[in-house]
C-alpha positions as a Markdown table, in Angstrom:
| # | Residue | x | y | z |
|---|---|---|---|---|
| 1 | Met | -225.6 | 56.7 | -28.7 |
| 2 | Ser | -228.3 | 54.2 | -27.4 |
| 3 | Pro | -232.0 | 55.0 | -27.8 |
| 4 | Ser | -232.4 | 55.3 | -24.0 |
| 5 | Thr | -229.9 | 58.3 | -24.0 |
| 6 | Ile | -231.3 | 60.2 | -27.1 |
| 7 | Pro | -232.6 | 63.7 | -25.9 |
| 8 | Val | -236.5 | 64.4 | -26.5 |
| 9 | Tyr | -236.7 | 67.4 | -28.9 |
| 10 | Phe | -239.6 | 68.7 | -30.8 |
| 11 | Gln | -239.7 | 71.4 | -33.5 |
| 12 | Cys | -241.5 | 74.2 | -31.6 |
| 13 | Ser | -242.7 | 77.7 | -33.0 |
| 14 | Thr | -240.1 | 79.6 | -30.9 |
| 15 | Ala | -236.4 | 79.7 | -31.7 |
| 16 | Thr | -235.6 | 78.1 | -28.5 |
| 17 | Val | -236.6 | 74.5 | -27.8 |
| 18 | Asp | -237.5 | 73.8 | -24.3 |
| 19 | Val | -239.1 | 71.1 | -22.3 |
| 20 | Gly | -242.3 | 73.5 | -21.6 |
| 21 | Cys | -242.8 | 74.0 | -25.3 |
| 22 | Val | -242.7 | 70.1 | -25.8 |
| 23 | Glu | -245.1 | 69.5 | -23.0 |
| 24 | Thr | -247.5 | 72.1 | -24.2 |
| 25 | Ile | -247.6 | 70.6 | -27.7 |
| 26 | Leu | -248.1 | 67.2 | -26.4 |
| 27 | Arg | -251.0 | 68.3 | -24.1 |
| 28 | Glu | -252.6 | 70.2 | -26.8 |
| 29 | Ser | -252.4 | 67.6 | -29.6 |
| 30 | Met | -252.2 | 64.0 | -27.8 |
| 31 | Leu | -251.2 | 62.7 | -31.1 |
| 32 | Ile | -247.5 | 62.5 | -30.2 |
| 33 | Asp | -246.8 | 60.0 | -27.5 |
| 34 | Pro | -244.8 | 61.6 | -24.8 |
| 35 | Ser | -242.2 | 58.8 | -24.9 |
| 36 | Ala | -241.4 | 59.4 | -28.7 |
| 37 | Arg | -237.9 | 61.1 | -29.2 |
| 38 | Ile | -237.9 | 63.6 | -32.1 |
| 39 | His | -234.9 | 65.4 | -33.1 |
| 40 | Val | -235.0 | 69.2 | -33.0 |
| 41 | Ser | -234.2 | 69.3 | -36.8 |
| 42 | Ala | -237.0 | 67.1 | -37.9 |
| 43 | Glu | -240.3 | 68.5 | -39.2 |
| 44 | Val | -243.1 | 66.5 | -37.7 |
| 45 | Ser | -246.6 | 67.6 | -38.1 |
| 46 | Gln | -248.7 | 68.2 | -34.9 |
| 47 | Glu | -251.5 | 66.6 | -37.1 |
| 48 | Ser | -249.6 | 63.3 | -37.3 |
| 49 | His | -249.7 | 60.4 | -34.9 |
| 50 | Val | -246.4 | 59.1 | -33.5 |
| 51 | Gly | -246.4 | 56.0 | -31.2 |
| 52 | Ala | -244.7 | 55.2 | -28.1 |
| 53 | Arg | -240.8 | 55.0 | -28.0 |
| 54 | Thr | -240.6 | 55.9 | -31.7 |
| 55 | Val | -237.3 | 57.6 | -32.6 |
| 56 | Ile | -237.4 | 60.2 | -35.5 |
| 57 | Trp | -233.8 | 61.4 | -36.4 |
| 58 | His | -232.3 | 64.4 | -38.2 |
| 59 | His | -234.2 | 66.3 | -41.0 |
| 60 | Ala | -236.9 | 63.7 | -41.4 |
| 61 | Gln | -240.3 | 65.1 | -42.3 |
| 62 | Val | -243.6 | 63.6 | -41.2 |
| 63 | Arg | -246.7 | 65.2 | -42.7 |
| 64 | Glu | -250.2 | 65.7 | -41.6 |
| 65 | Gly | -252.3 | 62.7 | -41.2 |
| 66 | Ala | -249.4 | 60.4 | -41.2 |
| 67 | Arg | -249.7 | 57.7 | -38.7 |
| 68 | Ile | -246.3 | 56.1 | -37.3 |
| 69 | Gly | -246.7 | 53.2 | -34.8 |
| 70 | Ala | -244.8 | 52.1 | -31.6 |
| 71 | Asp | -241.1 | 51.4 | -31.2 |
| 72 | Cys | -240.2 | 52.7 | -34.8 |
| 73 | Val | -236.9 | 54.2 | -36.2 |
| 74 | Ile | -237.1 | 56.8 | -38.6 |
| 75 | Gly | -233.8 | 57.7 | -40.0 |
| 76 | Lys | -232.1 | 60.9 | -41.2 |
| 77 | Gly | -234.0 | 62.5 | -44.0 |
| 78 | Val | -236.8 | 60.2 | -44.3 |
| 79 | Tyr | -239.9 | 61.6 | -45.9 |
| 80 | Val | -243.4 | 60.4 | -44.7 |
| 81 | Asp | -246.1 | 61.8 | -46.8 |
| 82 | Val | -249.6 | 62.8 | -45.9 |
| 83 | Gly | -251.7 | 60.0 | -44.8 |
| 84 | Val | -248.9 | 57.3 | -44.9 |
| 85 | Val | -249.4 | 54.7 | -42.3 |
| 86 | Val | -246.4 | 52.9 | -40.6 |
| 87 | Gly | -247.0 | 50.0 | -38.4 |
| 88 | Asp | -245.2 | 49.1 | -35.0 |
| 89 | Arg | -241.5 | 48.1 | -34.8 |
| 90 | Cys | -240.7 | 49.4 | -38.2 |
| 91 | Lys | -237.2 | 50.6 | -39.4 |
| 92 | Ile | -237.0 | 53.3 | -42.2 |
| 93 | Gln | -233.5 | 54.0 | -43.1 |
| 94 | Asn | -231.8 | 57.3 | -44.0 |
| 95 | Gly | -233.2 | 59.0 | -47.1 |
| 96 | Ala | -236.1 | 56.8 | -47.8 |
| 97 | Leu | -239.2 | 58.4 | -49.3 |
| 98 | Leu | -242.7 | 57.1 | -48.5 |
| 99 | Tyr | -245.4 | 58.8 | -50.5 |
| 100 | Arg | -249.1 | 59.3 | -49.9 |
| 101 | Gly | -250.9 | 55.9 | -50.2 |
| 102 | Val | -248.3 | 53.8 | -48.8 |
| 103 | Thr | -249.0 | 51.5 | -45.9 |
| 104 | Leu | -246.4 | 49.6 | -44.0 |
| 105 | Glu | -247.6 | 46.9 | -41.8 |
| 106 | Asn | -245.8 | 45.9 | -38.4 |
| 107 | Gly | -242.2 | 44.9 | -38.5 |
| 108 | Val | -241.3 | 46.4 | -42.0 |
| 109 | Phe | -237.6 | 47.4 | -43.0 |
| 110 | Val | -237.1 | 49.9 | -45.5 |
| 111 | Gly | -233.5 | 50.5 | -46.5 |
| 112 | Pro | -231.6 | 53.6 | -47.4 |
| 113 | Gly | -232.7 | 55.7 | -50.1 |
| 114 | Ala | -235.6 | 53.3 | -51.1 |
| 115 | Ile | -238.6 | 55.2 | -52.8 |
| 116 | Leu | -242.2 | 54.1 | -52.5 |
| 117 | Thr | -244.3 | 55.9 | -55.3 |
| 118 | Asn | -247.8 | 56.6 | -55.7 |
| 119 | Asp | -248.5 | 57.7 | -59.5 |
| 120 | Arg | -248.6 | 55.3 | -62.2 |
| 121 | Leu | -249.1 | 57.7 | -64.9 |
| 122 | Pro | -247.0 | 60.9 | -63.6 |
| 123 | Arg | -247.3 | 64.0 | -65.3 |
| 124 | Ala | -246.7 | 67.7 | -64.3 |
| 125 | Ile | -249.3 | 68.9 | -66.6 |
| 126 | Asn | -252.8 | 68.1 | -68.0 |
| 127 | Pro | -253.2 | 67.6 | -71.8 |
| 128 | Asp | -254.3 | 71.0 | -72.1 |
| 129 | Gly | -251.0 | 72.3 | -70.6 |
| 130 | Thr | -252.4 | 73.4 | -67.2 |
| 131 | Leu | -250.6 | 72.5 | -64.1 |
| 132 | Lys | -252.0 | 69.3 | -62.5 |
| 133 | Gln | -253.7 | 69.5 | -59.3 |
| 134 | Ser | -254.5 | 66.8 | -56.6 |
| 135 | Thr | -257.9 | 66.2 | -58.2 |
| 136 | Asp | -256.3 | 65.5 | -61.6 |
| 137 | Trp | -254.8 | 62.3 | -60.8 |
| 138 | Val | -255.5 | 58.9 | -58.9 |
| 139 | Ile | -253.3 | 57.5 | -56.1 |
| 140 | Ser | -252.2 | 53.9 | -56.8 |
| 141 | Pro | -251.6 | 52.6 | -53.1 |
| 142 | Ile | -248.8 | 50.4 | -52.1 |
| 143 | Arg | -248.9 | 48.0 | -49.1 |
| 144 | Val | -245.9 | 46.3 | -47.5 |
| 145 | Arg | -247.2 | 43.5 | -45.5 |
| 146 | Glu | -245.8 | 42.3 | -42.1 |
| 147 | Gly | -241.9 | 41.5 | -41.8 |
| 148 | Ala | -241.1 | 42.4 | -45.3 |
| 149 | Ser | -237.8 | 44.1 | -46.1 |
| 150 | Ile | -236.9 | 46.5 | -49.0 |
| 151 | Gly | -233.2 | 46.9 | -49.9 |
| 152 | Ala | -231.2 | 49.9 | -50.0 |
| 153 | Gly | -232.2 | 52.1 | -53.2 |
| 154 | Ala | -235.1 | 49.9 | -54.4 |
| 155 | Val | -237.9 | 51.6 | -56.3 |
| 156 | Ile | -241.5 | 50.3 | -55.5 |
| 157 | Val | -243.8 | 51.3 | -58.4 |
| 158 | Ala | -247.3 | 52.5 | -57.4 |
| 159 | Gly | -250.1 | 50.0 | -56.9 |
| 160 | Val | -247.7 | 47.0 | -55.7 |
| 161 | Thr | -248.3 | 44.8 | -52.7 |
| 162 | Ile | -245.1 | 43.3 | -51.0 |
| 163 | Gly | -246.1 | 40.1 | -49.2 |
| 164 | Arg | -245.3 | 39.0 | -45.7 |
| 165 | Phe | -241.6 | 38.6 | -44.9 |
| 166 | Ala | -240.7 | 39.0 | -48.5 |
| 167 | Met | -237.3 | 40.4 | -49.4 |
| 168 | Val | -236.6 | 43.0 | -52.2 |
| 169 | Gly | -233.0 | 43.3 | -53.1 |
| 170 | Ala | -231.0 | 46.4 | -53.2 |
| 171 | Gly | -231.6 | 48.6 | -56.4 |
| 172 | Ala | -234.5 | 46.5 | -57.5 |
| 173 | Val | -237.6 | 48.1 | -59.4 |
| 174 | Val | -240.7 | 46.4 | -58.2 |
| 175 | Thr | -243.4 | 46.5 | -60.9 |
| 176 | Lys | -245.5 | 43.7 | -59.8 |
| 177 | Asp | -246.9 | 42.2 | -56.6 |
| 178 | Val | -244.3 | 40.2 | -54.5 |
| 179 | Glu | -245.5 | 37.0 | -52.9 |
| 180 | Asp | -245.0 | 36.0 | -49.1 |
| 181 | Tyr | -241.6 | 35.0 | -48.5 |
| 182 | Gln | -240.4 | 35.6 | -52.1 |
| 183 | Leu | -237.0 | 37.0 | -52.7 |
| 184 | Val | -237.1 | 39.5 | -55.7 |
| 185 | Phe | -234.1 | 41.7 | -57.3 |
| 186 | Gly | -233.2 | 43.0 | -60.6 |
| 187 | Asn | -234.7 | 45.8 | -63.0 |
| 188 | Pro | -237.3 | 44.9 | -63.3 |
| 189 | Ala | -237.5 | 42.8 | -60.2 |
| 190 | Arg | -238.0 | 39.1 | -60.9 |
| 191 | Pro | -238.5 | 36.1 | -58.4 |
| 192 | Gln | -235.2 | 34.6 | -57.3 |
| 193 | Gly | -236.3 | 32.2 | -54.8 |
| 194 | Trp | -237.6 | 32.2 | -51.2 |
| 195 | Val | -236.6 | 33.4 | -47.8 |
| 196 | Asn | -237.7 | 32.5 | -44.3 |
| 197 | Ala | -238.7 | 35.0 | -41.5 |
| 198 | Ser | -234.8 | 35.3 | -40.7 |
| 199 | Gly | -234.0 | 36.3 | -44.3 |
| 200 | Gln | -232.2 | 33.2 | -45.0 |
| 201 | Arg | -232.7 | 31.4 | -48.4 |
| 202 | Val | -234.9 | 28.2 | -48.3 |
| 203 | Ser | -235.9 | 25.8 | -51.1 |
| 204 | Ser | -239.6 | 26.6 | -51.1 |
| 205 | Arg | -242.4 | 28.8 | -49.8 |
| 206 | Lys | -243.7 | 26.0 | -47.9 |
| 207 | Glu | -240.4 | 25.5 | -46.1 |
| 208 | Ala | -240.5 | 29.3 | -45.2 |
| 209 | Glu | -244.1 | 29.0 | -43.8 |
| 210 | Glu | -243.2 | 26.0 | -41.9 |
| 211 | Gly | -240.1 | 27.6 | -40.3 |
| 212 | Leu | -242.1 | 30.5 | -39.1 |
| 213 | Arg | -244.8 | 28.0 | -37.4 |
| 214 | Glu | -241.9 | 26.4 | -35.7 |
| 215 | Glu | -240.5 | 29.6 | -34.4 |
| 216 | Gly | -243.9 | 30.6 | -33.3 |
């Protein structure tokens, strides 16, 4: 099914979803662009922002305060946490998890099952045995810069920045910042060379940057 034929759905409060319900929600919130296409099974907070022509597929969840740009594709079962920022023209594949503190700049690809975390010292309880609350830990944000790609099943550890047009291999565990145009993979992820804006291997970062200037 092409994007132009995907029906417009929204999770309404009534059991029956109809155009009137959709139009009412859009008028009241003005946060979800009317051209966005949202499957009926997706849970999209009315306190989130969804940009023009973005498509959100089955069983995805977008939490309050999240901001998704224009022309994005949010795959089946994706989780977008409170306050997450997704730029324009991003593709987030099935089952990816984006936790609070994550920012994706424009044109980012996140592969299926990738996880972007937010806590470098995860514990369920405090030293005194009480359950941790939101005030008992500090978010370590992740930023994925323009054009970067994160492969299927990769884990990005909290506090990391992925550079412009960098590429993270499938299954990698990224514990350190990744430079612009850098290729990393493995556990832990290590530098394995350079890629250009098309994702092809090149001999140096300089060559990758020069290629982008020529294409521009």
